[in-house]
C-alpha positions as CSV (number, residue, x, y, z in Angstrom):
1,M,0.0,0.0,-0.1
2,E,1.3,3.4,-1.0
3,R,1.5,6.2,1.7
4,A,-0.4,9.3,1.1
5,T,1.8,12.1,0.6
6,P,0.8,15.5,2.2
7,R,0.2,18.1,0.0
8,V,3.3,20.3,-0.7
9,A,1.1,23.5,0.4
10,S,-0.1,22.0,3.7
11,I,1.1,23.9,6.8
12,P,3.1,21.0,8.3
13,A,4.8,20.4,4.9
14,L,5.5,24.1,4.7
15,I,7.0,24.2,8.1
16,A,8.9,20.7,7.9
17,G,10.3,21.8,4.7
18,V,11.0,25.3,5.4
19,S,8.8,26.8,2.7
20,G,10.0,24.2,0.0
21,I,13.8,24.0,0.7
22,G,13.5,20.3,1.6
23,H,12.3,19.7,-1.9
24,I,15.5,20.6,-3.5
25,G,17.0,17.2,-2.9
26,R,20.6,16.4,-1.7
27,G,22.0,19.2,0.3
28,G,18.7,20.4,1.4
29,G,19.7,20.4,5.1
30,T,22.9,22.5,4.3
31,V,20.7,25.0,2.3
32,A,18.3,25.3,5.1
33,A,21.3,26.0,7.7
34,A,22.7,28.6,5.4
35,V,19.2,30.4,4.8
36,L,18.8,30.5,8.6
37,A,22.5,32.0,8.9
38,V,21.8,34.6,6.3
39,L,18.4,35.5,7.8
40,W,19.9,35.7,11.4
41,T,22.5,38.1,10.1
42,V,20.3,40.3,7.9
43,I,17.6,40.6,10.6
44,G,20.4,41.2,13.2
45,A,19.1,38.5,15.5
46,H,22.4,38.6,17.2
47,A,21.4,42.0,18.7
48,L,18.1,40.8,20.1
49,P,18.1,39.9,23.8
50,A,19.1,36.4,24.7
51,T,15.5,35.6,26.1
52,T,14.1,36.7,22.8
53,Q,16.4,34.6,20.7
54,L,15.8,31.6,23.2
55,A,12.0,32.1,22.9
56,G,12.1,32.1,19.1
57,I,14.3,28.9,19.2
58,A,12.0,27.0,21.5
59,A,8.9,28.1,19.3
60,L,10.9,26.8,16.1
61,F,11.6,23.5,17.9
62,A,8.0,23.3,18.9
63,L,6.7,23.9,15.4
64,G,9.3,21.7,13.8
65,T,8.7,18.6,16.2
66,W,5.0,18.9,15.5
67,A,5.4,19.4,11.7
68,A,8.0,16.7,11.3
69,G,5.9,14.2,13.2
70,R,2.8,15.2,10.8
71,V,4.6,14.6,7.6
72,E,6.2,11.5,8.8
73,Q,3.1,9.6,7.9
74,G,3.5,10.6,4.2
75,W,7.1,11.3,3.8
76,G,8.6,8.5,5.8
77,W,10.7,8.6,8.8
78,D,13.2,11.5,9.0
79,S,12.7,12.3,5.4
80,G,15.3,14.3,3.6
81,R,12.5,16.8,2.7
82,V,12.3,17.7,6.5
83,V,14.8,20.5,7.0
84,V,13.3,22.5,9.7
85,D,15.7,20.5,12.1
86,E,18.7,21.9,10.5
87,F,17.1,25.4,10.4
88,A,16.3,25.4,14.0
89,G,19.8,23.7,15.0
90,M,21.6,26.5,13.1
91,A,19.6,29.0,15.1
92,L,20.8,27.3,18.4
93,A,24.4,27.4,17.0
94,L,24.1,31.1,16.7
95,F,22.3,31.8,20.0
96,A,23.8,34.6,22.1
97,L,26.7,35.1,19.8
98,P,28.2,38.4,18.5
99,G,27.4,39.3,15.0
100,G,29.6,39.4,12.0
101,W,30.1,36.9,9.0
102,Q,33.2,35.1,10.8
103,T,31.0,34.3,13.7
104,V,28.2,32.9,11.4
105,A,30.8,31.1,9.2
106,I,32.4,29.2,11.9
107,A,29.3,28.4,13.6
108,F,27.9,27.1,10.4
109,V,30.9,24.9,9.9
110,L,30.8,23.4,13.3
111,F,27.1,22.7,13.3
112,R,27.1,21.0,10.0
113,L,30.2,18.8,11.2
114,F,28.5,17.9,14.4
115,D,25.1,17.2,12.4
116,I,26.8,15.0,9.8
117,A,29.1,13.1,12.0
118,K,26.9,12.7,14.8
119,P,29.3,12.2,17.7
120,L,28.6,12.4,21.4
121,G,25.2,11.1,21.7
122,I,23.7,13.1,18.7
123,A,23.0,9.8,16.8
124,R,21.1,8.3,19.8
125,L,18.6,11.1,19.9
126,E,17.7,10.4,16.2
127,R,15.8,7.1,17.7
128,L,13.3,9.3,19.5
129,P,9.7,8.8,18.3
130,G,8.3,11.1,15.7
131,G,9.2,14.5,15.3
132,W,11.1,14.4,18.6
133,G,13.9,12.4,16.9
134,V,14.0,14.4,13.9
135,M,14.6,17.7,15.7
136,A,16.5,16.5,19.0
137,D,19.8,15.5,17.3
138,D,20.0,18.8,15.4
139,L,19.4,20.8,18.4
140,L,22.2,18.8,20.2
141,A,24.5,19.5,17.2
142,G,23.6,23.1,17.6
143,L,24.3,23.2,21.2
144,Y,27.7,21.7,20.7
145,A,28.6,24.1,18.0
146,N,27.3,27.0,20.2
147,L,29.4,25.8,23.2
148,I,32.5,25.8,21.2
149,M,31.8,29.3,19.8
150,Q,31.0,30.6,23.3
151,G,34.3,29.3,24.5
152,L,36.3,30.9,21.6
153,V,34.5,34.2,22.1
154,R,34.8,34.2,26.0
155,T,38.5,33.3,26.0
156,N,39.4,35.8,23.4
157,L,40.7,32.9,21.2
158,W,38.2,34.4,18.8
159,T,40.4,37.2,17.9
160,W,43.2,34.8,16.6
161,I,40.7,33.3,14.1
């Protein structure tokens, strides 16, 4: 029996696929993370209070978890079309960091390395059910990237990069 595929224009599909980015195929997660990085820079999200940034990330996580769980029925488990997880993970990688293209670029590289390699318990989180597993591993990858970036910034090692 063939699975019913959610309409591309459905709300869960638009959220899970970050307005269609997930449909570009291979590399969609990298594109979604890059789009978030560009948006973060353009809107100056680094200048927002940390509580506002965190509230936005939490809302994105909640919406992403719901949407990823909804489209799983039609798209399959952790479909490549679901890229909201990379979008949210990249937001956490940039949380409470200073602005500037160097910050964004290094956080992006660190996030993608953690997301692709899945070390330090990241792979284990993928096994959580439904949208939780889709989102949790990328959030942990974003957290690891952010912790390294915070360490670089707070120890002034940042000035050497």
